[in-house]
C-alpha positions as CSV (number, residue, x, y, z in Angstrom):
1,M,37.7,19.1,76.6
2,T,35.8,19.8,79.7
3,P,35.0,23.3,80.0
4,L,35.2,25.1,83.2
5,K,34.0,28.8,83.6
6,Y,35.9,31.2,85.9
7,I,36.1,34.5,86.6
8,D,39.7,36.1,85.9
9,L,41.3,39.0,88.0
10,K,39.9,41.6,85.7
11,G,36.3,40.2,86.5
12,E,35.8,39.0,82.8
13,N,34.3,35.4,82.2
14,R,36.8,33.0,80.8
15,V,36.8,29.2,80.0
16,T,39.5,26.7,80.6
17,D,39.9,22.8,80.2
18,I,39.2,21.5,83.5
19,D,41.1,18.4,82.6
20,S,44.1,20.3,81.9
21,L,44.3,21.9,85.6
22,V,47.0,20.8,87.9
23,D,45.9,20.3,91.6
24,V,48.0,22.3,93.8
25,V,46.6,23.1,97.4
26,R,43.3,22.3,99.4
27,G,42.2,24.1,102.3
28,P,39.9,26.6,103.7
29,S,39.1,29.6,101.3
30,G,40.6,33.1,102.1
31,K,37.9,34.6,100.0
32,Q,34.7,32.8,101.3
33,Q,34.5,32.4,105.1
34,G,33.7,28.6,105.9
35,W,34.0,27.5,102.3
36,R,36.6,24.9,101.2
37,A,38.9,25.5,98.4
38,L,41.2,23.6,95.9
39,I,43.7,25.7,94.2
40,T,44.6,24.8,90.7
41,Y,47.0,25.6,88.1
42,A,46.3,26.1,84.6
43,P,49.6,25.4,82.8
44,S,48.4,26.7,79.3
45,E,47.3,30.1,80.8
46,G,49.7,30.2,83.5
47,V,47.1,31.3,85.9
48,F,45.9,30.0,89.4
49,L,42.5,29.1,90.0
50,E,40.4,28.7,93.4
51,L,37.5,26.4,93.0
52,R,35.6,26.5,96.1
53,D,32.3,25.1,97.6
54,A,30.1,26.4,100.2
55,P,29.3,24.3,103.2
56,P,26.2,22.1,102.3
57,D,22.7,23.5,103.1
58,V,19.8,21.7,104.9
59,R,19.1,19.7,101.6
60,G,22.7,18.8,101.1
61,D,23.2,21.2,98.4
62,S,26.4,23.2,98.0
63,R,27.1,26.3,95.8
64,S,30.4,26.5,94.1
65,E,32.5,29.2,92.5
66,T,35.7,29.4,90.5
67,E,37.9,32.5,90.1
68,E,41.3,33.2,89.3
69,V,43.6,34.2,92.2
70,S,47.2,35.7,92.2
71,P,50.3,33.8,93.0
72,S,50.6,36.1,96.3
73,Y,47.1,35.1,97.5
74,V,48.2,31.5,97.2
75,Q,51.4,32.1,99.0
76,M,49.8,34.3,102.0
77,T,46.6,31.9,102.3
78,F,48.1,28.6,101.5
79,G,51.7,29.1,102.6
80,L,53.4,28.3,99.3
81,T,56.9,29.6,99.1
82,P,58.1,31.3,95.8
83,A,60.3,28.5,95.2
84,Q,57.5,26.3,95.3
85,I,55.5,28.7,92.8
86,A,58.5,28.4,90.7
87,Q,58.7,25.0,90.7
88,L,55.3,24.4,89.8
89,R,55.2,26.6,87.2
90,N,58.4,25.0,85.7
91,E,57.3,21.4,86.2
92,P,53.4,21.3,86.7
93,H,52.8,17.6,86.2
94,D,55.4,16.7,88.8
95,W,53.5,18.5,91.4
96,V,52.0,16.7,94.3
97,L,48.8,18.0,96.1
98,V,49.2,19.7,99.3
99,E,46.7,19.4,102.1
100,R,46.1,22.3,104.4
């Protein structure tokens, strides 16, 4: 297990196994202006996580954050439909990453 710390929707710290995550969609974050985001789905918890990175600073370093996001955020920000969300939940390992 490779642990990944994240903040859940209640603001509490949580840990999940990064190796179990399913990559869902990649594009600009709707939570941090100018940041890139990867939305993942954690089948064991049934939650969506946004893993995001800041643009690199002058040294090339980049800050990262991970937080749980709602299905409605994934739909509004990344354009996934309710049918796609349902398909992902039913067959997570058949999902193909979407680039935005």
